[in-house]
N, CA, C and O of each residue as an XYZ file, in Angstrom:
276
protein
N      -8.077     19.254     -5.065
C      -8.724     18.070     -4.523
C      -7.861     17.493     -3.396
O      -6.636     17.436     -3.503
N      -8.503     17.079     -2.346
C      -7.794     16.530     -1.188
C      -7.273     15.131     -1.491
O      -7.905     14.353     -2.205
N      -6.112     14.834     -0.933
C      -5.528     13.502     -1.053
C      -6.244     12.538     -0.108
O      -6.864     12.959      0.869
N      -6.154     11.265     -0.404
C      -6.711     10.252      0.494
C      -5.972     10.286      1.833
O      -4.782     10.597      1.863
N      -6.646      9.977      2.927
C      -5.965      9.891      4.222
C      -4.871      8.826      4.176
O      -5.003      7.807      3.499
N      -3.794      9.083      4.907
C      -2.670      8.144      4.978
C      -2.507      7.719      6.431
O      -2.516      8.554      7.335
N      -2.361      6.432      6.648
C      -2.262      5.851      7.994
C      -0.995      5.021      8.074
O      -0.734      4.204      7.190
N      -0.194      5.219      9.131
C       1.022      4.423      9.291
C       1.406      4.347     10.767
O       0.866      5.058     11.614
N       2.350      3.466     11.035
C       2.889      3.282     12.380
C       4.391      3.491     12.348
O       5.049      3.165     11.360
N       4.929      4.029     13.418
C       6.369      4.155     13.611
C       6.686      3.553     14.974
O       5.781      3.260     15.756
N       7.940      3.376     15.249
C       8.346      2.798     16.534
C       8.924      3.852     17.456
O       9.731      4.681     17.038
N       8.513      3.816     18.701
C       9.045      4.699     19.727
C      10.464      4.242     20.059
O      10.771      3.053     19.979
N      11.316      5.178     20.428
C      12.686      4.851     20.838
C      12.641      4.371     22.296
O      13.032      5.098     23.210
N      12.166      3.163     22.495
C      11.974      2.640     23.847
C      13.270      2.601     24.641
O      13.244      2.689     25.868
N      14.402      2.471     23.959
C      15.691      2.423     24.642
C      16.039      3.777     25.248
O      16.836      3.840     26.184
N      15.450      4.882     24.729
C      15.676      6.213     25.297
C      14.717      6.510     26.443
O      15.085      7.208     27.388
N      13.509      5.997     26.374
C      12.514      6.300     27.403
C      12.695      5.437     28.647
O      12.282      5.818     29.742
N      13.312      4.281     28.470
C      13.576      3.361     29.589
C      12.313      3.049     30.388
O      12.344      2.970     31.616
N      11.220      2.876     29.683
C       9.962      2.519     30.346
C      10.022      1.078     30.818
O      10.631      0.220     30.179
N       9.398      0.837     31.911
C       9.227     -0.535     32.369
C       7.738     -0.813     32.405
O       6.927      0.082     32.640
N       7.401     -2.039     32.174
C       5.987     -2.399     32.168
C       5.837     -3.852     32.576
O       6.722     -4.681     32.364
N       4.708     -4.124     33.157
C       4.395     -5.495     33.544
C       4.083     -6.313     32.295
O       3.655     -5.768     31.278
N       4.294     -7.594     32.377
C       3.954     -8.497     31.283
C       2.471     -8.342     30.962
O       1.636     -8.292     31.866
N       2.150     -8.267     29.686
C       0.765     -8.126     29.266
C       0.258     -6.695     29.232
O      -0.942     -6.471     29.070
N       1.150     -5.719     29.380
C       0.741     -4.310     29.383
C       0.276     -3.813     28.029
O      -0.438     -2.814     27.948
N       0.664     -4.486     26.979
C       0.273     -4.059     25.643
C       1.458     -3.555     24.847
O       2.611     -3.713     25.246
N       1.155     -2.953     23.730
C       2.167     -2.447     22.807
C       2.735     -1.134     23.331
O       2.024     -0.130     23.383
N       3.997     -1.130     23.715
C       4.624      0.057     24.287
C       5.479      0.826     23.287
O       6.095      1.827     23.654
N       5.533      0.387     22.042
C       6.444      1.021     21.093
C       5.797      1.567     19.821
O       6.441      2.339     19.111
N       4.569      1.205     19.504
C       3.951      1.632     18.250
C       3.314      3.015     18.383
O       2.418      3.218     19.202
N       3.782      3.954     17.577
C       3.197      5.284     17.484
C       2.339      5.292     16.228
O       2.824      4.998     15.136
N       1.068      5.628     16.386
C       0.131      5.615     15.262
C      -0.010      7.020     14.681
O      -0.106      7.996     15.425
N      -0.022      7.121     13.361
C      -0.160      8.401     12.669
C      -1.286      8.357     11.649
O      -1.577      7.318     11.057
N      -1.907      9.505     11.462
C      -2.842      9.747     10.360
C      -2.490     11.092      9.747
O      -2.253     12.059     10.471
N      -2.453     11.166      8.424
C      -2.315     12.442      7.721
C      -3.578     12.631      6.898
O      -3.917     11.794      6.061
N      -4.276     13.741      7.143
C      -5.533     14.027      6.455
C      -5.490     15.438      5.886
O      -4.823     16.321      6.425
N      -6.210     15.635      4.791
C      -6.339     16.959      4.198
C      -7.804     17.372      4.267
O      -8.696     16.597      3.922
N      -8.041     18.602      4.715
C      -9.406     19.094      4.886
C      -9.485     20.579      4.528
O      -8.478     21.285      4.482
N     -10.700     21.020      4.280
C     -11.011     22.444      4.158
C     -11.816     22.808      5.401
O     -12.789     22.132      5.735
N     -11.416     23.862      6.074
C     -12.086     24.253      7.305
C     -13.366     25.034      7.031
O     -14.161     25.270      7.941
N     -13.561     25.428      5.792
C     -14.774     26.108      5.346
C     -14.891     25.911      3.846
O     -13.932     25.488      3.200
N     -16.051     26.212      3.285
C     -16.280     25.940      1.862
C     -15.334     26.715      0.949
O     -15.055     26.255     -0.159
N     -14.835     27.870      1.373
C     -13.936     28.658      0.529
C     -12.514     28.738      1.083
O     -11.702     29.519      0.587
N     -12.208     27.943      2.098
C     -10.874     27.995      2.709
C      -9.870     27.146      1.929
O     -10.243     26.275      1.144
N      -8.605     27.421      2.165
C      -7.523     26.667      1.536
C      -7.483     25.239      2.094
O      -7.934     24.977      3.209
N      -6.950     24.358      1.315
C      -6.758     22.978      1.742
C      -5.675     22.942      2.813
O      -4.608     23.529      2.634
N      -5.939     22.264      3.918
C      -4.972     22.150      5.027
C      -4.603     20.694      5.216
O      -5.429     19.804      5.012
N      -3.363     20.451      5.605
C      -2.883     19.104      5.885
C      -2.585     19.003      7.375
O      -1.840     19.812      7.928
N      -3.176     18.000      8.017
C      -2.964     17.761      9.443
C      -2.349     16.376      9.628
O      -2.800     15.403      9.023
N      -1.322     16.294     10.464
C      -0.753     15.018     10.845
C      -1.064     14.812     12.325
O      -0.689     15.625     13.170
N      -1.750     13.722     12.620
C      -2.162     13.392     13.987
C      -1.341     12.224     14.488
O      -0.984     11.332     13.719
N      -1.041     12.227     15.778
C      -0.198     11.176     16.365
C      -0.840     10.672     17.651
O      -1.391     11.449     18.432
N      -0.761      9.365     17.858
C      -1.178      8.765     19.129
C      -0.017      7.944     19.644
O       0.432      7.001     18.993
N       0.465      8.312     20.819
C       1.601      7.623     21.431
C       1.180      6.283     22.029
O      -0.003      6.059     22.285
N       2.142      5.399     22.249
C       1.819      4.079     22.816
C       0.993      4.187     24.101
O       1.283      4.996     24.983
N      -0.024      3.362     24.175
C      -0.928      3.247     25.318
C      -1.772      4.486     25.590
O      -2.494      4.520     26.587
N      -1.704      5.497     24.742
C      -2.495      6.708     24.932
C      -3.870      6.544     24.298
O      -4.025      5.821     23.314
N      -4.853      7.212     24.858
C      -6.184      7.249     24.260
C      -6.424      8.597     23.596
O      -7.497      8.836     23.041
N      -5.438      9.473     23.650
C      -5.563     10.834     23.169
C      -4.752     11.037     21.885
O      -3.613     10.580     21.791
N      -5.338     11.719     20.903
C      -4.638     12.077     19.667
C      -4.023     13.453     19.827
O      -4.624     14.340     20.434
N      -2.815     13.639     19.279
C      -2.102     14.919     19.336
C      -1.920     15.445     17.918
O      -1.725     14.671     16.981
N      -1.986     16.771     17.766
C      -1.693     17.387     16.480
C      -0.184     17.458     16.359
O       0.467     18.194     17.101
N       0.376     16.700     15.432
C       1.812     16.626     15.257
C       2.301     17.681     14.267
O       3.387     18.235     14.435
N       1.497     17.960     13.232
C       1.886     18.932     12.213
C       0.637     19.496     11.553
O      -0.383     18.816     11.437
N       0.731     20.752     11.123
C      -0.383     21.463     10.504
C       0.213     22.334      9.407
O       1.084     23.155      9.692
N      -0.226     22.183      8.168
C       0.350     22.990      7.090
C      -0.702     23.353      6.043
O      -1.712     22.667      5.886
N      -0.439     24.443      5.335
C      -1.285     24.880      4.217
C      -0.893     24.120      2.962
O       0.234     23.640      2.843
N      -1.815     24.016      2.039
C      -1.493     23.440      0.734
C      -1.580     21.948      0.719
O      -1.906     21.314      1.722
N      -1.282     21.384     -0.442
C      -1.424     19.948     -0.608
C      -0.174     19.238     -0.898
O      -0.180     18.018     -1.058
């Protein structure tokens, strides 16, 4: 049985990226994550995917992909 999705935030190492931004640019440090478990077909193994969205991005990235639960 698949586990419930897990959602969390981490902080970007802004001191390493040395980004500059205008006042009011938004959240420049929160990295959003989701971990979900799915079956890619009715008889396939359970897979775990960790997705990441970097600060100010509109695009999700596959951060990790593994078999099993």
